[in-house]
C-alpha positions in Angstrom: 122.6 -128.4 140.2 124.4 -128.4 136.9 122.1 -128.3 134.0 122.5 -132.6 131.6 124.7 -132.2 129.3 123.2 -134.9 126.8 126.9 -135.2 124.8 129.0 -136.9 127.5 126.0 -138.8 128.8 126.6 -140.5 124.9 129.6 -140.3 125.2 130.1 -142.9 127.9 127.8 -145.1 126.6 130.0 -145.5 123.9 133.1 -145.6 125.8 131.2 -148.0 128.1 128.7 -150.0 126.8 131.3 -152.8 125.7 132.3 -153.9 129.0 128.6 -155.3 129.1 129.0 -156.9 125.4 132.9 -158.9 126.8 131.2 -159.9 130.0 128.6 -161.4 128.2 130.9 -163.1 126.1 133.3 -163.5 128.5 130.0 -165.9 131.2 128.9 -167.7 128.0 133.1 -168.6 126.7 133.3 -169.7 130.8 130.3 -172.0 130.3 130.3 -175.3 131.9 128.3 -178.4 130.9 128.9 -180.7 134.3 128.5 -177.1 136.1 124.9 -176.5 134.3 123.8 -179.7 134.4 124.4 -180.0 137.9 122.6 -177.0 138.9 119.0 -178.1 137.2 116.1 -180.6 137.5 116.5 -183.4 135.4 112.9 -184.0 135.8 111.3 -180.5 134.1 113.0 -181.3 131.2 111.2 -184.9 130.9 107.5 -183.4 132.1 108.2 -180.9 128.9 109.2 -184.1 127.1 112.7 -182.5 125.4 113.9 -185.5 123.7 117.3 -184.3 122.2 120.9 -183.4 122.8 120.2 -179.7 121.7 116.8 -179.4 123.4 118.2 -179.7 126.7 121.3 -178.0 126.0 119.9 -175.1 124.4 117.2 -175.2 127.7 119.9 -174.4 130.0 122.0 -172.5 128.1 119.6 -169.6 127.5 118.0 -169.9 131.1 122.0 -169.0 131.6 121.6 -166.5 129.8 118.7 -164.6 130.9 119.3 -164.3 134.1 123.2 -164.1 133.8 122.5 -160.9 131.7 119.9 -159.2 133.8 122.5 -159.0 135.7 125.3 -157.9 133.8 123.6 -155.0 132.2 121.9 -153.7 135.9 125.8 -153.6 136.8 126.2 -151.6 134.0 122.9 -149.3 134.3 123.8 -148.3 137.7 127.9 -147.2 136.2 125.5 -145.1 134.1 122.7 -144.1 137.0 125.8 -142.6 139.4 127.7 -141.0 136.0 124.8 -139.4 135.8 124.0 -138.0 139.0 128.0 -136.5 140.1 127.0 -134.7 136.6 123.8 -133.5 137.7 124.2 -133.1 141.6 127.3 -133.7 142.2 126.6 -137.5 143.4 129.3 -140.4 144.2 129.5 -143.9 144.2 129.1 -145.0 148.1 131.4 -147.2 150.0 128.7 -148.0 152.5 126.7 -151.5 152.5 124.0 -152.4 150.6 124.5 -148.7 149.2 125.2 -147.8 145.4 124.6 -144.3 145.7 124.4 -141.0 147.5 124.0 -137.5 146.8 123.1 -134.0 148.6 119.8 -131.9 147.8 119.0 -129.4 149.4 119.9 -130.2 152.5 119.0 -133.8 152.3 121.4 -136.5 151.7 120.3 -139.9 149.7 121.7 -143.3 149.4 119.7 -144.8 147.6 120.3 -149.0 145.9 119.7 -149.2 142.5 118.5 -152.6 141.0 117.5 -153.3 137.3 113.8 -153.6 137.9 110.8 -153.7 140.5 110.2 -157.1 140.8 113.9 -157.5 141.6 113.7 -159.5 145.4 111.6 -161.8 147.9 110.7 -160.8 151.2 114.2 -161.7 152.7 116.6 -159.7 150.0 114.0 -156.9 150.5 114.1 -157.0 154.2 118.7 -156.7 153.8 117.9 -153.8 152.0 115.7 -152.1 154.3 118.7 -153.4 157.3 121.2 -151.9 154.9 119.5 -148.7 154.4 118.9 -148.7 158.5 122.5 -149.1 159.0 124.0 -146.4 156.0 121.9 -144.3 158.3 123.6 -144.7 161.3 127.1 -144.7 160.1 127.1 -141.5 158.4 125.0 -139.8 161.3 128.1 -140.6 163.2 130.1 -138.4 162.1 126.5 -136.0 161.5 123.6 -136.8 164.2 121.5 -134.3 162.7 121.8 -135.2 158.9 118.5 -135.5 157.4 118.7 -139.3 155.3 116.1 -140.2 153.4 116.7 -143.8 151.9 115.2 -144.6 148.6 115.3 -148.3 146.0 115.4 -147.5 142.4 114.8 -149.2 140.0 115.5 -148.3 136.2 112.6 -149.8 134.5 109.0 -150.9 135.4 106.6 -148.9 137.7 105.5 -149.0 140.9 102.2 -147.8 142.2 103.1 -147.4 145.6 106.3 -145.4 146.2 106.6 -144.4 149.7 107.3 -147.9 151.2 107.5 -146.8 154.8 111.7 -147.0 155.7 112.4 -145.7 151.8 110.7 -144.4 148.6 110.4 -146.8 145.8 111.6 -144.7 142.3 111.4 -146.9 139.6 111.3 -145.6 135.2 110.8 -142.7 134.5 110.7 -141.6 138.5 113.5 -143.1 139.0 115.9 -141.6 135.9 114.0 -138.3 137.0 115.5 -138.1 140.3 118.5 -138.5 139.6 119.0 -136.7 136.4 116.1 -133.5 137.0 115.8 -134.4 133.5 111.9 -136.3 133.1 112.5 -137.3 129.3 116.3 -139.1 130.0 115.3 -142.1 130.3 113.6 -142.1 126.3 117.0 -140.4 125.4 119.8 -142.8 126.9 117.7 -146.1 124.4 119.1 -144.7 121.3 122.9 -144.4 122.1 122.5 -148.2 123.8 122.3 -149.4 120.4 126.2 -148.7 119.8 128.3 -151.3 118.1 124.8 -153.5 118.5 124.7 -155.2 115.8 128.5 -156.6 115.5 129.2 -157.6 118.7 126.0 -159.1 118.7 126.7 -160.9 115.7 129.9 -162.3 117.7 127.7 -163.3 120.1 125.7 -165.2 118.3 128.8 -167.0 116.5 130.0 -167.9 120.9 126.5 -169.3 121.3 126.5 -171.1 118.0 129.7 -172.8 119.0 128.7 -173.2 122.2 125.5 -175.4 121.4 127.3 -177.4 119.3 130.4 -178.2 121.3 127.2 -179.2 124.4 125.2 -180.7 122.6 127.7 -183.5 121.8 129.0 -184.0 125.3 125.6 -184.5 126.1 125.4 -186.9 123.3 128.7 -188.6 124.3 127.9 -188.4 128.3 124.0 -189.3 128.4 122.0 -191.3 125.3 122.2 -194.7 124.8 123.3 -196.9 121.8 119.9 -195.9 120.2 120.3 -192.4 120.6 117.3 -191.8 123.5 119.0 -190.1 126.5 119.9 -192.1 129.4 116.7 -190.6 131.3 118.3 -192.8 134.4 122.1 -191.6 134.5 121.3 -187.8 134.0 119.1 -188.2 137.3 122.5 -190.0 138.5 124.5 -187.7 137.5 122.7 -183.7 138.9 120.9 -186.1 142.2 122.6 -188.4 143.3 124.8 -189.7 145.7 127.7 -190.9 144.3 129.2 -188.9 142.0 128.8 -189.5 138.5 132.3 -188.0 136.1 130.9 -187.2 132.7 133.5 -188.9 130.0 
């Protein structure tokens, strides 16, 4: 075990946080109005009394951003966690399906599945993770039948009151970061470096967001508004759910 070097952690964050910003910008830049409209529930817009093109456009774009950013940043945090664990315990990114991190400590092989927060999955997704743990243990024991293996579901933020899940342990927030680093204060120490160039990159994102809202609002109005300016709800529902494909103008 090596002592955690926070300077190296800060350096890693400053060198790699741009990857998160670049991916979220690329995701927004590639967003298609036709695709998001085809995936969203048009009945909900009417139920919420959305009367303007911009209200509907902002709703679908913001929903996409919220879901997508959680995924992108979760992947980025996974990389940070693996970097930190490698520095302290010599861990490595696993090549086994469903396992993100492996490391050895006190004659135990830990296999870790990393998620953003504690409420990440439904029953079938959790069952899939448990099956991946079982399969990983079987794979690792083909070369060493006596290998002591413990499975961990690690969550980068939040709390979890029941740590022992039977087939695996679930560590969240402070407990998770302490588990991979040996430091009980790391979970607060990583927050400030994440702000590196945040204002500059978020200003870039805000400009792209505004442009995308304007373009989508114009396109939505052209395709789904009547000459009076009112939303053509029949056409919107038919585009989303009708048996025949409607091409947008």
